[in-house]
N, CA and C of each residue as an Amber inpcrd file, in Angstrom:
protein
   699
 -42.6950000   7.0350000  12.9330000 -43.6800000   6.2910000  13.1160000
 -44.0680000   5.1500000  11.8580000 -43.6250000   5.4290000  10.8030000
 -43.7280000   4.6210000   9.3920000 -43.3430000   3.0440000   9.7020000
 -42.5310000   3.1450000  10.4680000 -42.0450000   1.6070000  10.6170000
 -42.4200000   1.0820000  11.8230000 -43.2390000   1.5430000  12.5860000
 -43.7240000   1.0730000  13.9730000 -44.9300000   0.1310000  13.9320000
 -44.7520000  -1.3050000  14.3350000 -45.7180000  -2.2550000  14.0810000
 -47.1650000  -1.5930000  14.6250000 -47.0710000  -0.8530000  15.8590000
 -48.5050000  -0.4990000  16.1930000 -49.0890000   0.6780000  15.3910000
 -48.2540000   1.4920000  14.7620000 -48.7200000   2.4070000  14.0350000
 -49.4480000   1.8950000  12.6180000 -48.7420000   0.7160000  12.2450000
 -49.1840000  -0.0110000  10.8970000 -50.4800000  -0.6160000  11.3370000
 -50.4850000  -1.2110000  12.2730000 -51.8310000  -1.9690000  12.5610000
 -53.0710000  -0.9610000  12.9500000 -52.6390000   0.1670000  13.4350000
 -53.6150000   1.2000000  13.7800000 -54.1490000   1.8830000  12.2070000
 -53.2570000   1.9840000  11.4740000 -53.3570000   2.5880000  10.0430000
 -54.3940000   1.3550000   9.2780000 -53.9780000   0.2160000   9.4450000
 -54.7360000  -0.9320000   8.7220000 -56.3660000  -0.8450000   9.1830000
 -56.6260000  -0.5630000  10.3380000 -58.0740000  -0.6700000  10.9860000
 -58.6880000   0.4980000  10.1920000 -58.0660000   1.6330000  10.1760000
 -58.5410000   3.1180000   9.5270000 -58.8340000   2.6230000   8.0490000
 -57.8400000   2.0300000   7.3300000 -57.9050000   1.8860000   5.9170000
 -59.1190000   0.8100000   5.6740000 -59.1320000   0.0390000   6.5050000
 -60.2520000  -1.1340000   6.1070000 -61.7590000  -0.4990000   6.2470000
 -61.7960000   0.3410000   7.2240000 -63.0390000   1.2170000   7.4870000
 -63.4630000   2.1950000   6.1880000 -62.1720000   3.0710000   6.0510000
 -62.7130000   4.3990000   5.1800000 -61.9550000   4.1030000   3.7040000
 -61.0910000   3.3940000   3.4720000 -60.3010000   3.3290000   2.2200000
 -60.8400000   2.4010000   1.3850000 -61.2080000   1.2980000   1.7070000
 -61.1810000  -0.0490000   0.8750000 -62.5850000   0.3590000  -0.1280000
 -63.5290000   0.9570000  -0.0210000 -64.5030000   1.0870000  -0.9120000
 -63.9880000   1.5650000  -2.1990000 -62.9730000   2.4880000  -2.1920000
 -62.2130000   2.9390000  -3.4290000 -60.8740000   2.2660000  -3.7860000
 -60.0430000   1.7040000  -2.8300000 -58.8840000   1.1560000  -3.0800000
 -58.7910000  -0.1680000  -2.9600000 -59.8280000  -0.8330000  -2.3080000
 -59.8080000  -2.5190000  -2.4180000 -59.2620000  -2.9400000  -0.9590000
 -59.7190000  -4.0710000  -0.7250000 -59.3820000  -4.6230000   0.8990000
 -57.9590000  -4.6610000   1.0100000 -57.2070000  -5.0090000  -0.1250000
 -55.7020000  -5.1210000   0.0640000 -54.9140000  -3.8390000  -0.5010000
 -55.5840000  -2.8670000  -0.9470000 -55.0130000  -1.6190000  -1.5130000
 -54.6970000  -1.6450000  -2.8970000 -55.0310000  -2.6850000  -3.5210000
 -54.7950000  -2.9360000  -4.9870000 -55.6100000  -2.2150000  -5.9010000
 -56.3040000  -1.3300000  -5.6100000 -56.9420000  -0.6100000  -6.5550000
 -58.3790000  -1.0940000  -6.7800000 -59.2410000  -0.2230000  -7.2560000
 -60.5540000  -0.4400000  -7.9120000 -61.1410000   0.9880000  -8.3210000
 -62.0020000   1.6750000  -7.7290000 -62.4200000   3.1010000  -8.0350000
 -61.4000000   4.0080000  -7.6660000 -60.5610000   3.8310000  -6.9550000
 -59.2290000   4.5160000  -6.6530000 -57.9960000   3.8110000  -7.1470000
 -56.7960000   4.3960000  -7.2490000 -55.5130000   3.9220000  -7.8900000
 -54.8170000   2.6290000  -6.7940000 -54.0530000   1.8270000  -7.3910000
 -53.4120000   0.9610000  -6.8020000 -52.5430000   1.4590000  -5.7910000
 -52.4490000   1.2450000  -4.5180000 -51.5810000   1.9230000  -3.4720000
 -50.3840000   0.9680000  -3.0550000 -50.5370000  -0.3570000  -3.7000000
 -49.2520000  -1.1380000  -3.3630000 -48.0960000  -1.0650000  -4.3080000
 -48.0150000  -0.2740000  -4.9660000 -46.9500000   0.0480000  -5.9020000
 -45.9200000   0.8350000  -5.5800000 -46.2690000   1.6400000  -4.2780000
 -45.1060000   2.3980000  -3.9190000 -44.9060000   3.7230000  -4.6170000
 -45.5150000   4.0910000  -5.6600000 -45.6170000   5.2400000  -6.4900000
 -46.9440000   5.7600000  -6.5680000 -46.7880000   7.1320000  -6.4500000
 -48.3600000   7.7790000  -6.2700000 -48.3250000   8.9050000  -6.9650000
 -49.6280000   9.3130000  -7.6870000 -50.0570000  10.4740000  -8.5180000
 -49.3880000  11.8930000  -7.6900000 -49.6290000  12.1060000  -6.6500000
 -49.5890000  13.1770000  -6.0530000 -48.0540000  13.3180000  -5.4940000
 -47.1780000  12.4720000  -5.6620000 -45.7680000  12.4300000  -4.8450000
 -45.6000000  11.2380000  -4.0390000 -44.3500000  10.7300000  -3.9940000
 -43.8450000   9.4960000  -3.3430000 -43.1420000   9.7810000  -2.2010000
 -43.1590000  10.9400000  -1.8310000 -42.6430000  10.9350000  -0.0850000
 -43.9060000  10.8810000   0.7570000 -43.4980000  10.5560000   2.3350000
 -44.2560000  10.4500000   3.2380000 -45.2290000  11.7940000   3.3890000
 -44.4920000  12.8790000   3.1360000 -45.1620000  14.3010000   3.2290000
 -46.2680000  14.2850000   1.9860000 -46.0190000  13.8960000   0.9590000
 -46.7820000  13.8780000  -0.1890000 -48.0290000  13.0550000   0.1320000
 -47.7710000  11.8700000   0.6410000 -49.0480000  10.8420000   1.1880000
 -49.9670000  11.4280000   2.0850000 -49.1630000  12.2250000   3.3150000
 -49.8910000  12.9650000   4.2600000 -50.5480000  13.9460000   3.7190000
 -50.2150000  15.0000000   2.6670000 -50.8340000  16.0200000   2.3510000
 -52.2080000  15.5550000   1.2850000 -51.9360000  14.4660000   0.6610000
 -52.9310000  13.8150000  -0.0360000 -54.2280000  13.1810000   0.4030000
 -53.9550000  12.8590000   1.7050000 -55.0170000  12.0760000   2.5850000
 -55.5760000  13.2520000   3.3670000 -54.9210000  14.2440000   3.8150000
 -55.3210000  15.4650000   4.6490000 -56.2270000  16.3150000   3.9610000
 -55.6300000  16.6730000   2.4990000 -56.3860000  17.5910000   1.7780000
 -57.1520000  17.3650000   0.6320000 -57.0880000  15.9070000   0.3740000
 -57.7480000  15.3170000  -0.9570000 -57.1630000  15.7910000  -2.1020000
 -57.8910000  15.4230000  -3.3590000 -57.1350000  15.6390000  -4.4830000
 -58.3460000  16.4960000  -5.2800000 -58.3330000  17.5550000  -5.6130000
 -59.1920000  18.3660000  -6.4400000 -59.5000000  17.8720000  -7.8690000
 -60.8550000  17.5630000  -8.1460000 -61.0510000  17.0060000  -9.4020000
 -61.1830000  15.4720000  -9.3980000 -61.1070000  14.7850000  -8.2370000
 -61.2530000  13.4150000  -8.2400000 -62.2770000  13.1450000  -6.8810000
 -62.4230000  11.8030000  -6.6950000 -63.2590000  11.2520000  -5.5460000
 -62.4410000  11.4070000  -4.3950000 -61.2380000  11.7130000  -4.5000000
 -60.4030000  11.7200000  -3.1000000 -60.6650000  12.9680000  -2.4440000
 -61.4880000  12.7850000  -1.4490000 -61.8800000  13.8520000  -0.4420000
 -60.6680000  13.9860000   0.8370000 -60.9940000  15.1480000   1.4050000
 -60.3020000  15.4530000   2.5560000 -60.6050000  14.6330000   3.7740000
 -59.4730000  14.2760000   4.5790000 -59.6060000  13.4980000   5.6170000
 -59.2720000  13.9740000   7.1920000 -58.7350000  15.3170000   6.9100000
 -57.8160000  15.8810000   8.1260000 -58.8530000  15.8800000   9.3600000
 -60.0270000  16.2970000   8.9490000 -60.9010000  16.4830000  10.1740000
 -61.4860000  15.0390000  10.8770000 -61.3270000  14.0960000   9.7970000
 -61.8800000  12.7870000  10.2040000 -60.8270000  12.3130000  11.2400000
 -59.5690000  12.2350000  10.7420000 -58.3610000  11.2530000  11.3070000
 -57.7270000  12.2670000  12.2220000 -57.6370000  13.5070000  11.8310000
 -56.5010000  14.2790000  12.4400000 -55.0010000  13.8580000  12.1540000
 -54.0820000  14.7320000  12.2740000 -52.8090000  14.5700000  12.0790000
 -52.2530000  13.1580000  12.5480000 -52.3760000  12.6380000  13.8890000
 -52.0420000  11.3400000  14.0700000 -52.4740000  10.1160000  13.2970000
 -53.9640000  10.3000000  12.9280000 -54.4100000   9.1670000  12.1490000
 -54.0690000   9.0730000  10.8000000 -53.8360000  10.3060000  10.0350000
 -53.2970000  10.4590000   8.9130000 -51.8960000   9.6060000   8.6820000
 -51.0810000  10.1190000   9.8340000 -49.7520000   9.3500000   9.7230000
 -49.9150000   8.0180000   9.8470000 -50.8760000   7.4890000  10.7420000
 -51.0450000   6.0050000  10.8810000 -51.3600000   5.3430000   9.5310000
 -52.1160000   6.1140000   8.7090000 -52.7180000   5.6530000   7.5180000
 -51.3080000   5.4130000   6.4960000 -50.6810000   6.5130000   6.6270000
 -49.1710000   6.6200000   5.8160000 -48.5530000   5.4180000   6.2250000
 -48.2890000   5.1790000   7.3560000 -47.6100000   4.0710000   7.7900000
 -48.1270000   2.6120000   7.1850000 -49.2010000   2.6220000   7.1970000
 -50.0410000   1.4070000   6.7760000 -49.7950000   1.2610000   5.2050000
 -49.8380000   2.2680000   4.5930000 -49.7250000   2.2370000   3.2030000
 -48.3290000   2.0290000   2.6020000 -47.4170000   2.5340000   3.4090000
 -46.0360000   2.3720000   3.2750000 -45.6250000   0.7400000   3.3960000
 -46.4870000   0.0660000   4.3410000 -46.2130000  -1.2650000   4.8190000
 -46.7610000  -2.2080000   3.5830000 -47.6140000  -1.8800000   2.9530000
 -48.2320000  -2.6580000   1.8140000 -47.5590000  -2.4950000   0.4750000
 -46.4920000  -1.6790000   0.3860000 -46.1110000  -1.4140000  -1.0230000
 -45.0280000  -2.3830000  -1.3300000 -44.9370000  -2.8040000  -2.5970000
 -44.0620000  -3.9400000  -3.1150000 -43.5810000  -3.2400000  -4.4740000
 -42.6100000  -3.9450000  -4.6820000 -42.0810000  -3.4860000  -6.1890000
 -42.8820000  -4.6420000  -7.1610000 -43.2850000  -4.0480000  -8.5630000
 -43.8230000  -4.4910000  -9.4520000 -42.9420000  -5.8370000  -9.6680000
 -43.9220000  -7.0530000  -9.5750000 -43.1360000  -8.4360000  -9.7430000
 -43.0990000  -8.7380000 -11.1010000 -43.9580000  -8.2500000 -12.1050000
 -43.6590000  -8.6680000 -13.4520000 -43.7130000  -7.4890000 -14.3230000
 -42.2910000  -6.9090000 -14.4810000 -42.1860000  -5.9270000 -15.4450000
 -42.4990000  -5.9830000 -16.9380000 -42.9250000  -5.2540000 -17.6110000
 -43.3850000  -5.1920000 -18.8990000 -42.2590000  -5.9700000 -19.9330000
 -42.6000000  -6.8710000 -20.6820000 -41.6720000  -7.4960000 -21.4990000
 -41.4730000  -6.6280000 -22.9000000 -42.3410000  -6.1410000 -23.0030000
 -42.4090000  -5.3740000 -24.4560000 -41.5630000  -4.2010000 -24.6680000
 -41.6240000  -3.3540000 -25.7440000 -41.0280000  -2.1540000 -25.9790000
 -41.8700000  -0.9890000 -26.0400000 -41.8070000   0.0580000 -25.1330000
 -42.7020000   1.0990000 -25.2400000 -42.7190000   1.8350000 -26.4560000
 -41.5640000   1.8830000 -27.0420000 -41.8070000   2.6580000 -28.2950000
 -42.6700000   2.0200000 -29.4170000 -42.5690000   0.8230000 -29.6480000
 -43.5070000   0.1680000 -30.3430000 -44.7890000   0.0880000 -30.0920000
 -45.1440000  -0.0760000 -28.6650000 -46.3740000   0.1580000 -28.1480000
 -47.0360000   1.3700000 -28.1130000 -46.4030000   2.3240000 -28.2840000
 -46.7210000   3.7580000 -28.4750000 -47.3780000   3.7880000 -29.8170000
 -46.6530000   3.4400000 -30.9020000 -47.1060000   3.3990000 -32.1700000
 -48.6310000   2.5630000 -32.2460000 -48.7540000   1.3200000 -31.5040000
 -50.0050000   0.4860000 -31.7290000 -50.9490000   1.3770000 -30.9630000
 -50.4820000   2.1050000 -29.8360000 -51.7060000   2.7700000 -29.3330000
 -52.2510000   3.8630000 -29.9650000 -51.4970000   4.6640000 -30.8580000
 -51.8740000   5.4440000 -31.5540000 -52.4840000   5.3110000 -32.9910000
 -52.0100000   4.0160000 -33.7300000 -52.3650000   3.7470000 -34.8730000
 -53.0990000   2.3740000 -34.8750000 -52.5430000   1.2340000 -34.6490000
 -53.3700000   0.1540000 -35.0450000 -54.5620000  -0.0280000 -33.9300000
 -54.2380000   0.2640000 -32.7200000 -55.2140000   0.1900000 -31.6770000
 -56.3500000   1.4540000 -31.7640000 -55.8120000   2.5710000 -32.0190000
 -56.8320000   3.6400000 -32.2590000 -57.1870000   3.9490000 -30.9100000
 -56.6020000   3.8280000 -29.8710000 -56.8420000   4.1970000 -28.3280000
 -56.8700000   5.6970000 -28.2150000 -56.1530000   6.5030000 -29.0430000
 -56.2230000   7.9670000 -28.6680000 -57.4980000   8.5010000 -29.1400000
 -58.3500000   7.6480000 -30.0370000 -59.6150000   8.3460000 -30.0490000
 -60.4640000   8.5530000 -28.8560000 -60.3300000   7.7000000 -27.9710000
 -61.1010000   7.9770000 -26.5020000 -60.2280000   8.3490000 -25.5000000
 -58.8410000   8.2750000 -25.4430000 -58.0740000   8.3730000 -24.3750000
 -56.9420000   9.4360000 -24.5710000 -56.9140000  10.3560000 -23.5990000
 -55.8060000  11.3050000 -23.5090000 -54.2910000  10.5190000 -23.0720000
 -53.4580000  10.8580000 -23.6130000 -52.1400000  10.4180000 -23.1880000
 -50.9900000  11.5800000 -23.4850000 -50.8520000  12.3250000 -22.2350000
 -50.1080000  13.2630000 -22.3290000 -51.0870000  14.6970000 -22.9690000
 -50.5770000  15.2000000 -23.9820000 -51.2660000  16.3420000 -24.7920000
 -52.1590000  16.0000000 -25.7930000 -52.1730000  14.6320000 -25.9120000
 -53.0030000  14.0940000 -27.3230000 -54.0730000  13.3230000 -26.6160000
 -55.1150000  12.9820000 -27.8400000 -56.1390000  12.0210000 -27.4040000
 -57.3420000  12.2740000 -27.1940000 -58.3680000  11.8350000 -27.2260000
 -59.7890000  12.0530000 -26.9310000 -60.1870000  12.0700000 -25.6050000
 -61.5490000  12.4920000 -25.0750000 -61.7690000  12.6830000 -23.9450000
 -63.0720000  11.7330000 -23.5890000 -63.2510000  10.6360000 -24.2270000
 -64.4990000   9.7090000 -23.9440000 -64.2350000   8.8360000 -23.1280000
 -63.1170000   8.3630000 -22.7720000 -62.5900000   7.4220000 -21.9010000
 -61.7250000   8.1540000 -20.8560000 -61.2560000   7.3230000 -19.7330000
 -60.3530000   7.8510000 -18.7530000 -59.0620000   8.3280000 -19.3800000
 -58.4600000   9.2940000 -18.6830000 -57.3590000   9.9250000 -19.0370000
 -56.1120000   8.9570000 -18.4780000 -55.2400000   8.6420000 -19.4360000
 -54.0700000   7.6480000 -19.2300000 -52.8620000   8.1920000 -18.9890000
 -52.7800000   9.6650000 -19.0250000 -51.5530000  10.3110000 -18.8460000
 -50.6240000   9.8080000 -17.8690000 -51.1970000   9.4380000 -16.4470000
 -50.5680000   8.7210000 -15.4270000 -50.6240000   7.4840000 -15.1190000
 -51.1900000   6.7060000 -15.7860000 -51.6490000   5.2360000 -15.6950000
 -50.6720000   4.5350000 -15.2120000 -49.5020000   4.5830000 -15.8210000
 -48.3720000   3.7200000 -15.3150000 -48.0480000   4.0160000 -13.6510000
 -48.3430000   4.9680000 -13.2080000 -48.2410000   5.3770000 -11.6940000
 -49.2900000   4.8380000 -10.9550000 -50.2410000   4.5950000 -11.5870000
 -51.6880000   4.4710000 -10.8480000 -52.0800000   3.0560000 -10.8200000
 -51.6010000   2.0870000 -11.8220000 -52.1750000   0.9750000 -11.9220000
 -51.1290000  -0.3200000 -12.2420000 -51.2850000  -1.5690000 -11.6490000
 -50.3710000  -2.4070000 -11.9360000 -50.3550000  -3.0540000 -13.1980000
 -49.4700000  -3.8080000 -13.7610000 -49.3260000  -4.3090000 -15.0530000
 -50.3450000  -5.4990000 -15.2180000 -50.8360000  -6.3120000 -14.2590000
 -51.9710000  -6.9690000 -14.3270000 -53.0500000  -6.2830000 -14.5880000
 -53.5650000  -5.3700000 -13.8520000 -54.6330000  -4.5040000 -14.0020000
 -54.7090000  -3.8160000 -15.2440000 -53.5090000  -3.2930000 -15.7420000
 -53.7830000  -2.8180000 -17.1680000 -53.9510000  -3.7420000 -18.2550000
 -53.5150000  -5.2050000 -18.0760000 -53.6020000  -6.0040000 -19.1280000
 -55.4240000  -6.5310000 -19.0400000 -55.8390000  -6.7480000 -17.9260000
 -57.2240000  -6.9820000 -17.7980000 -58.0050000  -5.9240000 -18.2960000
 -57.4270000  -4.5030000 -18.1610000 -58.3780000  -3.3580000 -18.4130000
 -58.3340000  -3.4080000 -20.2420000 -57.2440000  -3.8670000 -20.8370000
 -57.1860000  -3.8040000 -22.1780000 -57.9800000  -5.0070000 -22.8050000
 -58.0120000  -6.1680000 -22.0510000 -58.4300000  -7.3430000 -22.7160000
 -60.1280000  -7.4630000 -22.2630000 -60.3600000  -6.9800000 -21.1730000
 -61.8600000  -7.3550000 -20.6940000 -62.0750000  -6.0080000 -19.9570000
 -62.4730000  -4.8750000 -20.6090000 -62.5490000  -3.7080000 -20.2880000
 -63.8920000  -3.6050000 -19.2240000 -64.7220000  -4.3810000 -19.1300000
 -65.9220000  -4.2890000 -18.4070000 -65.8950000  -4.8780000 -17.1740000
 -64.5550000  -5.7040000 -16.8760000 -64.5220000  -6.4920000 -15.6060000
 -64.4410000  -5.6430000 -14.3110000 -63.5940000  -4.2310000 -14.6470000
 -63.5270000  -3.5170000 -13.4520000 -63.6810000  -2.0210000 -14.2040000
 -64.9060000  -1.4500000 -13.9670000 -65.4050000  -0.2500000 -14.7570000
 -64.9180000   0.8620000 -13.8790000 -64.2770000   2.0130000 -14.5150000
 -64.1770000   2.9830000 -13.8020000 -65.2930000   3.8430000 -13.5490000
 -65.6150000   4.1940000 -12.1170000 -66.8790000   4.7590000 -12.0110000
 -66.9240000   6.2390000 -12.7220000 -68.2500000   6.4650000 -13.1210000
 -68.3250000   7.6570000 -14.0370000 -68.1740000   7.3680000 -15.6350000
 -67.9470000   5.9400000 -15.7520000 -67.8860000   5.5750000 -17.1940000
 -68.7750000   4.4190000 -17.7090000 -70.0330000   4.5250000 -16.8670000
 -70.9100000   3.6830000 -17.3770000 -71.5960000   3.8670000 -18.7000000
 -72.2540000   3.0140000 -19.0620000 -72.7980000   3.1420000 -20.7850000
 -74.2130000   3.4870000 -20.4570000 -74.6980000   4.6090000 -20.8250000
 -76.1450000   5.2070000 -20.8370000 -76.6930000   5.2940000 -22.0870000
 -77.9720000   4.6820000 -22.1600000 -78.7220000   4.8550000 -23.2690000
 -80.2080000   5.3280000 -22.9810000 -80.4020000   6.4890000 -23.9160000
 -81.4620000   7.3060000 -23.8400000 -82.3860000   7.0700000 -25.0620000
 -83.6330000   6.9980000 -24.8090000 -84.5250000   6.8040000 -26.0830000
 -85.3570000   8.0800000 -25.8900000 -85.3810000   8.9330000 -26.8250000
 -86.1700000  10.1440000 -26.8220000 -87.4210000  10.1200000 -26.9600000
 -88.2470000  11.1180000 -26.8730000 -89.8790000  11.0630000 -27.1490000
 -90.0320000  10.6660000 -28.6080000 -89.0170000  11.1130000 -29.6440000
 -89.4040000  10.7140000 -30.7720000 -88.9240000   9.3820000 -31.2030000
 -88.4750000   8.7160000 -30.1750000 -87.9350000   7.0920000 -30.5900000
 -86.6050000   7.1460000 -30.8830000 -85.6450000   8.3010000 -31.0980000
 -84.2360000   8.1780000 -31.3000000 -83.5970000   7.7030000 -30.0990000
 -82.5130000   6.6810000 -30.3660000 -81.8110000   6.3700000 -29.2390000
 -80.2840000   6.8020000 -29.1950000 -80.0010000   7.3370000 -28.0610000
 -78.4630000   7.8130000 -28.0850000 -77.9210000   6.9590000 -27.0510000
 -76.8150000   6.5780000 -27.5630000 -75.8600000   5.6860000 -26.4170000
 -74.4940000   6.4330000 -26.3220000 -73.8780000   6.4080000 -24.9620000
 -72.8290000   7.2570000 -24.7680000 -72.2070000   6.9200000 -23.3380000
 -71.3600000   7.5880000 -22.9190000 -70.6980000   7.0990000 -21.6200000
 -71.1770000   8.1450000 -20.5990000 -71.3210000   7.6610000 -19.2690000
 -72.0140000   8.6160000 -18.5280000 -71.0930000  10.0330000 -18.1260000
 -71.9650000  10.9930000 -18.0630000 -71.2260000  12.2780000 -17.4440000
 -71.8660000  13.0120000 -16.2290000 -73.0180000  12.5260000 -16.0150000
 -73.7630000  12.9700000 -15.1850000 -75.1950000  11.8390000 -15.1060000
 -75.2840000  11.6550000 -13.6100000 -76.7120000  10.7700000 -13.5120000
 -77.3670000  10.9660000 -12.0010000 -78.6470000  11.2670000 -11.9980000
 -79.4760000  11.4400000 -10.8610000 -80.8340000  11.1600000 -11.1640000
 -81.7380000  11.4660000 -10.2120000 -83.1010000  11.0360000 -10.0470000
 -83.6610000  11.9220000 -11.3040000 -83.4610000  12.9880000 -11.5560000
 -83.9960000  14.0540000 -12.3500000 -83.5280000  14.0970000 -13.7240000
 -82.2330000  13.7710000 -13.9060000 -81.5810000  14.2720000 -15.1740000
 -80.4840000  13.0970000 -15.4510000 -79.9360000  13.2360000 -16.7810000
 -78.7440000  12.3740000 -17.0800000 -78.1590000  13.2290000 -18.2450000
 -76.6210000  13.1330000 -18.1530000 -75.9960000  13.6240000 -19.1060000
 -74.9400000  12.4970000 -19.5600000 -74.7140000  12.5020000 -21.0280000
 -73.7080000  11.4980000 -21.6420000 -72.8560000  12.0280000 -22.9630000
 -71.8170000  11.3770000 -23.1720000 -71.2330000  11.8260000 -24.3260000
 -71.0130000  10.7180000 -25.3600000 -71.5080000  10.8960000 -26.5450000
 -71.4050000   9.7970000 -27.6410000 -70.1690000   9.4520000 -28.0760000
 -70.0410000   8.7390000 -29.0980000 -68.6010000   8.1220000 -29.6300000
 -67.9250000   9.4110000 -30.3230000 -68.7850000  10.3030000 -30.7670000
 -68.4160000  11.5240000 -31.4930000 -67.8700000  12.4410000 -30.4110000
 -67.8600000  12.3870000 -29.2060000 -67.7110000  13.1800000 -28.2010000
 -68.6940000  14.3760000 -28.1880000 -69.9440000  14.1940000 -28.9110000
 -71.0440000  15.2320000 -28.3590000 -71.6870000  14.9810000 -27.1320000
 -71.7660000  16.0130000 -26.2940000 -72.5040000  15.9370000 -25.0840000
 -73.8040000  16.2310000 -25.2190000 -74.7040000  15.4630000 -24.5710000
 -76.0830000  15.3520000 -24.2330000 -76.6400000  15.4630000 -22.8310000
 -77.5170000  16.3710000 -22.6880000 -78.1820000  16.7220000 -21.2930000
 -79.6160000  16.5530000 -21.5220000 -80.2740000  15.5210000 -20.5040000
 -81.7980000  15.2410000 -20.7470000 -82.4610000  15.5720000 -19.2950000
 -83.5390000  15.8390000 -19.1850000 -84.4570000  16.0770000 -18.0440000
 -85.1780000  14.3260000 -18.4380000 -84.9500000  13.6080000 -17.2090000
 -85.9180000  12.3320000 -17.2610000 -87.2150000  12.3690000 -17.6330000
 -87.7050000  13.3850000 -17.2300000 -89.3730000  13.6260000 -17.5240000
 -89.6520000  13.7340000 -19.1240000 -88.6070000  14.1360000 -19.9570000
 -88.7860000  14.4470000 -21.3320000 -88.2240000  13.3640000 -22.2300000
 -87.8730000  12.2740000 -21.7920000 -87.6640000  11.3230000 -22.5310000
 -88.4280000   9.9650000 -22.2660000 -88.4030000   9.0280000 -23.1670000
 -89.1750000   7.8290000 -23.0720000 -88.4450000   6.8530000 -21.9000000
 -87.0700000   6.7280000 -21.9170000 -86.3690000   5.8760000 -21.0440000
 -84.8530000   6.2210000 -20.8920000 -84.5210000   5.7820000 -19.8480000
 -83.0500000   5.9960000 -19.4550000 -82.5240000   4.6210000 -18.9300000
 -81.3030000   4.0730000 -19.6360000 -80.8670000   2.8010000 -19.2040000
 -79.2690000   2.7350000 -18.8950000 -78.9990000   2.4300000 -17.7480000
 -77.5920000   2.7780000 -17.2500000 -77.1550000   1.2040000 -17.0580000
 -76.0340000   0.8660000 -18.0260000 -75.4590000  -0.3230000 -17.7500000
 -73.9340000  -0.3950000 -17.0650000 -73.8080000  -1.4060000 -16.5270000
 -72.2010000  -1.6230000 -15.8900000 -71.4780000  -2.4050000 -17.0500000
 -71.2740000  -1.5450000 -18.1000000 -70.2290000  -2.0920000 -19.2460000
 -69.5830000  -1.1370000 -19.5960000 -68.4570000  -1.3120000 -20.2530000
 -67.7770000  -0.3700000 -21.1510000 -68.1530000   0.0590000 -22.5690000
 -68.1420000   0.9180000 -23.0130000 -68.0350000   1.1630000 -24.5720000
 -66.7440000   0.7870000 -25.1180000 -65.6650000   0.6650000 -24.6640000
 -64.6350000   0.1700000 -25.3360000 -64.5460000  -1.1230000 -25.6610000
 -64.1580000  -1.3180000 -26.9610000 -64.3140000  -2.8410000 -27.6640000
 -63.6060000  -3.8600000 -26.6680000 -64.1690000  -5.0300000 -26.6600000
 -63.4620000  -6.1430000 -25.6870000 -62.6630000  -7.0510000 -26.8780000
 -62.3190000  -6.5300000 -27.9830000 -61.5190000  -7.2940000 -28.8980000
 -60.1930000  -7.1550000 -28.9370000 -59.4920000  -6.3470000 -28.1710000
 -58.1590000  -6.1340000 -28.1430000 -57.2500000  -7.0980000 -28.0290000
 -57.9190000  -8.1730000 -27.1460000 -56.9380000  -9.4960000 -26.9860000
 -56.7590000 -10.2020000 -28.3760000 -57.4790000 -10.0120000 -29.2190000
 -57.6030000 -10.9290000 -30.4790000 -57.0530000  -9.7920000 -31.7190000
 -57.0900000  -8.4730000 -31.4610000 -56.4450000  -7.6360000 -32.3780000
 -54.9860000  -7.7650000 -32.3980000 -54.5590000  -7.7750000 -31.1540000
 -53.0370000  -7.7050000 -30.8830000 -52.4660000  -9.1370000 -30.7610000
 -51.1720000  -9.3810000 -31.2630000 -50.6970000 -10.6830000 -30.9490000
 -50.0020000 -10.4540000 -29.4760000 -49.2460000 -11.5290000 -29.1290000
 -48.7420000 -11.5890000 -27.7820000 -47.7120000 -10.6310000 -27.5620000
 -46.7920000 -10.4790000 -28.7950000 -45.9640000  -9.5940000 -28.6880000
 -46.1130000  -8.3050000 -28.6720000 -47.3870000  -7.9110000 -29.6540000
 -47.8400000  -6.6840000 -29.5880000 -48.6630000  -6.2190000 -28.1680000
 -49.2600000  -7.0230000 -27.5820000 -49.9060000  -6.7540000 -26.3230000
 -48.9430000  -6.4030000 -25.2030000 -47.6270000  -7.1880000 -25.2570000
 -46.2910000  -6.7370000 -24.6550000 -46.2370000  -5.3880000 -24.7660000
 -46.0960000  -5.1380000 -26.0380000 -45.5610000  -3.5760000 -26.2990000
 -46.2540000  -2.4440000 -25.8620000 -47.8530000  -2.9900000 -26.0610000
 -48.8260000  -1.8140000 -25.7190000 -48.9070000  -1.7590000 -24.0620000
 -48.7560000  -2.7330000 -23.3720000 -48.5310000  -2.6630000 -21.7920000
 -47.2540000  -2.0010000 -21.6160000 -46.2310000  -2.0410000 -22.1310000
 -45.0510000  -1.4630000 -21.8960000 -45.2870000  -0.0090000 -22.0570000
 -45.8580000   0.5050000 -23.0580000 -46.3140000   1.8390000 -23.2150000
 -47.1070000   2.1540000 -22.0540000 -48.1040000   1.7750000 -21.8010000
 -48.8770000   2.2010000 -20.6220000 -48.1930000   2.3950000 -19.5370000
 -47.3190000   1.2370000 -19.1390000 -46.6480000   1.2590000 -17.8830000
 -45.6590000   2.7670000 -17.8530000 -45.3000000   3.0560000 -18.8900000
 -44.3580000   4.0950000 -19.2180000 -45.0290000   5.6030000 -18.9860000
 -46.2220000   5.4500000 -18.8880000 -47.0910000   6.6810000 -18.9560000
 -47.2260000   7.1610000 -17.5090000 -46.3000000   8.0240000 -16.9620000
 -46.1150000   8.3690000 -15.7120000 -46.3930000   9.8860000 -15.4660000
 -46.8270000  10.5930000 -16.3510000 -47.0490000  11.9530000 -16.1210000
 -45.8150000  12.7650000 -16.0560000 -45.8960000  14.1160000 -15.8920000
 -44.9200000  15.0190000 -15.5910000 -44.1080000  14.6570000 -14.1760000
 -43.0470000  14.8630000 -13.9520000 -42.1960000  14.6090000 -12.9890000
 -41.7550000  15.7590000 -12.3140000
């Protein structure tokens, strides 16, 4: 089915309705991973894609669609996703080993991001980011982190009843309560009725100065390291 034009077209129609809010109209990513790279977090075989779409992925926004599409619909989606896959057209020019040192030392990226078994938990986990995001997406994320903010990482500012202000990364948000983590990874939970104000902003707490912190060669090295982060195989 995967190579049949009618299956691909049927899959495209399903994708446009159900999948674009997370993966983008062209499948290039957004809230969800970039699907055009031909490599996927849960496995790269057709059966892996089928299982992911059918069962969902625990701990993520990827829900089960088995009851929505049935097996034939899931296979059509697999066919469409395979049809949009392409090889990375701009491989990283830098040296991953040098980029790893920059990540942990000069950039201090590990203070907020996990990579493998090391790092902080304020920002998104980067352990498998090389499988999930394109080189162009990673570059923009480093140099302009607020341009395409990962859901669940909005900036929250709470002003308590005593006037004290706490700013951190969103960990929960609804009409009655708010949870956040500050830069020291201290977790806070407030009932809205007990604070003066709550402000939620579409911006990242990640500094936007990495484009000037690293020279061009260092940026290439850092990106090469990020692309190399593919998790356990």
